[in-house]
C-alpha positions as CSV (number, residue, x, y, z in Angstrom):
1,X,0.0,0.0,0.0
2,X,2.9,2.3,0.8
3,X,4.4,1.8,-2.6
4,X,1.1,2.6,-4.3
5,X,0.8,5.9,-2.4
6,X,4.4,6.9,-3.5
7,X,3.7,5.9,-7.1
8,X,0.5,8.0,-7.0
9,X,2.5,11.0,-5.5
10,X,5.1,10.6,-8.2
11,X,2.5,10.6,-11.0
12,X,0.7,13.7,-9.6
13,X,4.1,15.5,-9.2
14,X,5.1,14.7,-12.8
15,X,1.7,15.8,-14.1
16,X,1.8,19.1,-12.2
17,X,5.4,19.7,-13.2
18,X,4.5,19.2,-16.9
19,X,1.5,21.5,-16.6
20,X,3.7,24.2,-14.9
21,X,6.4,23.9,-17.6
22,X,3.9,24.3,-20.4
23,X,2.4,27.5,-18.7
24,X,5.4,29.8,-18.3
25,X,4.1,32.7,-20.4
26,X,3.9,36.2,-18.8
27,X,0.5,37.3,-17.4
28,X,-0.8,40.5,-15.9
29,X,-2.1,40.4,-12.3
30,X,-4.8,42.9,-11.4
31,X,-5.5,43.7,-7.8
32,X,-8.1,46.0,-6.3
33,X,-7.9,49.7,-6.8
34,X,-6.5,49.4,-10.3
35,X,-3.1,48.1,-9.1
36,X,-1.6,46.0,-11.9
37,X,1.6,43.9,-12.0
38,X,2.6,43.1,-15.5
39,X,4.8,40.4,-17.0
40,X,4.7,37.8,-14.1
41,X,5.3,34.3,-15.2
42,X,2.2,32.1,-14.9
43,X,4.2,29.4,-13.1
44,X,4.9,31.9,-10.3
45,X,1.3,32.9,-10.0
46,X,0.2,29.2,-9.8
47,X,2.9,28.5,-7.2
48,X,1.7,31.4,-5.0
49,X,-1.9,30.5,-5.3
50,X,-1.1,26.8,-4.4
51,X,0.9,27.9,-1.4
52,X,-1.9,30.2,-0.2
53,X,-4.5,27.5,-0.7
54,X,-2.4,25.0,1.3
55,X,-2.0,27.5,4.1
56,X,-5.7,28.3,4.1
57,X,-6.5,24.6,4.2
58,X,-4.2,24.0,7.1
59,X,-5.7,26.9,9.0
60,X,-9.1,25.5,8.5
61,X,-8.0,22.0,9.6
62,X,-6.0,23.2,12.7
63,X,-8.8,23.2,15.2
64,X,-9.9,19.7,14.4
65,X,-6.3,18.5,14.5
66,X,-5.7,20.1,17.9
67,X,-8.9,18.7,19.3
68,X,-7.9,15.2,18.2
69,X,-4.4,15.6,19.7
70,X,-5.9,16.7,23.1
71,X,-8.3,13.8,23.0
72,X,-5.5,11.3,22.3
73,X,-3.4,12.8,25.1
74,X,-6.3,12.5,27.5
75,X,-6.9,8.9,26.5
76,X,-3.2,8.1,27.0
77,X,-3.3,9.6,30.5
78,X,-6.5,7.6,31.4
79,X,-4.9,4.4,30.1
80,X,-1.7,5.0,32.2
81,X,-3.9,5.6,35.3
82,X,-5.9,2.4,34.7
83,X,-2.7,0.4,34.1
84,X,-1.1,1.7,37.3
85,X,-4.3,1.0,39.2
86,X,-4.5,-2.6,37.9
87,X,-0.8,-3.1,38.8
88,X,-1.4,-2.0,42.4
89,X,-4.4,-4.2,42.9
90,X,-2.9,-7.4,41.4
91,X,-4.9,-10.6,41.8
92,X,-3.1,-13.1,44.0
93,X,-1.9,-16.1,42.0
94,X,-3.9,-19.3,42.4
95,X,-1.9,-21.8,44.3
96,X,-2.0,-25.6,44.1
97,X,-3.2,-27.4,47.2
98,X,-0.4,-28.1,49.7
99,X,-1.3,-31.7,50.2
100,X,-2.4,-34.1,47.6
101,X,-4.5,-37.1,48.6
102,X,-3.0,-40.4,47.5
103,X,-4.8,-42.5,45.0
104,X,-6.8,-45.3,46.5
105,X,-5.5,-48.8,45.5
106,X,-7.7,-50.8,43.2
């Protein structure tokens, strides 16, 4: 499964790289208030938009990730408490009877 994931990552990387290399022409970027930047390579614009999208996605996912980490830490603490409690109240081992009755002769 791990190899399949790496192969898929490699294929996606190659496809994105080929797309980026084919789109290197200059473009004009228009911001608000009639502010224009001219002659920026399209590959740079795509990279900036990708990075901004990744940052935005991480910011949206951060609360859920932090909540899951806190829950996992709480569960680890609870497990450690239960393990220490069970070690303190260990069950005495069952012992064999001290005397064994001899078998009756036939």
